[in-house]
C-alpha positions as CSV (number, residue, x, y, z in Angstrom):
1,M,116.1,112.7,111.8
2,A,114.6,116.1,111.8
3,Q,112.9,116.0,108.4
4,K,110.1,113.6,107.4
5,T,109.3,112.9,103.8
6,N,105.9,111.9,102.4
7,V,107.2,108.3,102.1
8,M,108.0,108.2,105.8
9,R,104.5,109.7,106.6
10,I,102.8,107.0,104.4
11,L,104.8,104.2,106.2
12,E,103.9,105.6,109.6
13,Q,100.2,106.0,108.7
14,K,100.2,102.3,107.7
15,K,102.1,101.4,110.8
16,I,105.0,99.9,108.8
17,N,108.3,99.3,110.5
18,Y,111.1,101.1,108.8
19,Q,114.4,102.8,109.5
20,S,115.4,106.1,107.9
21,H,118.8,107.1,106.7
22,S,120.1,110.6,105.7
23,Y,123.0,111.5,103.5
24,A,121.7,115.1,102.9
25,D,124.8,116.6,104.4
26,T,127.2,114.7,102.1
27,D,128.4,115.1,98.5
28,A,127.2,111.6,97.6
29,I,125.4,111.6,94.2
30,S,125.3,108.0,92.8
31,G,123.7,105.1,94.6
32,T,127.0,103.4,95.2
33,Q,128.4,106.7,96.7
34,V,125.4,106.9,99.0
35,A,125.9,103.3,100.1
36,E,129.5,104.0,100.8
37,V,128.9,107.2,102.8
38,L,126.3,105.4,104.9
39,G,128.4,102.3,105.4
40,Q,125.7,100.2,103.7
41,N,126.1,97.1,101.5
42,P,125.5,98.2,97.9
43,C,123.7,94.9,97.3
44,Q,121.1,96.1,99.9
45,V,120.7,99.6,98.5
46,F,118.3,99.9,95.6
47,K,117.4,102.6,93.0
48,T,114.0,103.3,91.5
49,L,113.8,103.6,87.7
50,V,110.8,104.6,85.8
51,T,110.3,103.4,82.2
52,A,107.8,103.5,79.3
53,G,106.8,100.4,77.4
54,S,106.0,100.2,73.7
55,T,102.3,100.2,74.7
56,K,102.9,103.7,76.3
57,R,102.3,102.2,79.8
58,N,104.8,103.2,82.5
59,Y,106.6,100.8,84.8
60,V,108.8,101.1,87.9
61,F,111.9,98.9,88.3
62,V,113.7,98.8,91.6
63,I,117.3,97.4,91.3
64,P,120.5,97.3,93.3
65,V,122.5,100.6,92.9
66,A,125.6,98.9,91.5
67,K,123.7,97.1,88.8
68,E,122.2,98.1,85.5
69,L,118.6,97.5,84.3
70,D,118.5,95.0,81.5
71,L,115.9,96.5,79.2
72,K,115.2,93.2,77.5
73,K,114.6,91.3,80.8
74,A,112.6,94.2,82.2
75,A,110.4,94.3,79.1
76,Q,109.8,90.5,79.3
77,S,108.9,90.8,83.0
78,V,106.0,93.2,82.2
79,K,105.1,91.5,78.9
80,E,106.2,94.4,76.7
81,K,107.9,94.2,73.3
82,N,110.4,96.8,74.6
83,I,110.8,99.5,77.2
84,E,112.9,102.6,77.6
85,M,113.8,104.9,80.4
86,I,111.5,108.0,80.6
87,K,113.1,111.4,80.2
88,S,114.0,113.3,83.4
89,K,111.6,116.1,82.6
90,D,108.7,113.6,82.5
91,L,109.5,112.1,85.9
92,L,108.0,114.8,88.2
93,P,104.6,115.1,86.4
94,L,104.2,111.3,86.3
95,T,105.5,110.3,89.7
96,G,105.6,113.5,91.8
97,Y,109.3,112.9,92.4
98,I,112.5,114.4,90.9
99,H,115.5,112.5,89.5
100,G,117.6,111.2,92.5
101,G,114.6,111.3,94.9
102,C,112.2,108.8,93.2
103,S,110.7,106.2,95.5
104,P,108.4,103.3,94.6
105,I,106.2,104.4,97.5
106,G,103.8,107.4,97.2
107,M,103.9,108.0,93.5
108,K,101.1,110.1,92.0
109,K,99.8,107.1,90.0
110,S,100.0,103.5,90.9
111,L,102.4,101.9,88.4
112,K,103.3,98.3,87.9
113,T,106.4,97.7,90.0
114,V,109.1,95.0,89.6
115,I,111.9,94.6,92.1
116,D,115.1,92.7,91.2
117,E,114.9,89.2,92.5
118,T,118.2,89.6,94.4
119,A,116.2,91.6,97.0
120,V,115.1,88.3,98.6
121,L,118.7,87.7,99.6
122,Q,118.6,90.7,101.9
123,D,116.8,91.0,105.3
124,T,115.9,94.5,104.4
125,I,116.3,96.8,101.3
126,I,117.1,100.5,101.4
127,F,115.8,102.9,98.8
128,S,114.9,106.5,98.3
129,G,112.7,108.1,100.9
130,G,111.2,110.3,98.2
131,K,113.6,113.2,98.6
132,I,117.3,113.6,97.7
133,G,119.3,112.9,100.8
134,Y,116.8,110.6,102.5
135,Q,116.4,106.8,102.4
136,V,114.1,104.3,104.0
137,E,115.0,100.7,104.9
138,L,112.4,97.9,105.3
139,S,111.8,94.3,104.6
140,L,110.0,93.1,101.4
141,Q,107.2,91.8,103.7
142,E,106.6,95.3,105.1
143,L,107.0,96.9,101.6
144,K,104.3,94.5,100.3
145,K,101.8,96.1,102.8
146,V,102.3,99.5,101.0
147,I,102.8,98.7,97.3
148,D,102.1,95.8,95.1
149,F,105.2,94.5,93.3
150,E,106.6,91.4,91.6
151,L,110.1,90.0,91.8
152,A,112.0,89.2,88.6
153,D,115.5,88.9,87.2
154,I,115.8,92.3,85.6
155,T,119.5,93.3,85.9
156,K,122.7,92.8,83.7
């Protein structure tokens, strides 16, 4: 892969084993389309969602691309009364990423991160490499060396 993203640089600096994938030269937009184009199992491909709780704190939820975030379960997992998705225009100033290229690695601020518990069923998970068209694949054990996260049942 010719292009390296900041996420890939962070993983390399920390000597984390990962594999990179690119769909930059395709028309794939949704996570399920990306999984299909790359011949990946949609249960293994995850999307990164950023939310705001009723306390005005922000949270990151990483869920399989074919599933939906259950806002009630997500709120319970971070001990909030309720949470909502943040607006697209707020994503870049908060995380440093744009919609479609948001990665749990390398955000501007360290936000509490919860990954759907189904991730443990996969040897590796695949998620955004921090730029539209690029993904990284690594094990949860390797990911734990880079970001702090919890596992919880957070999908519908």
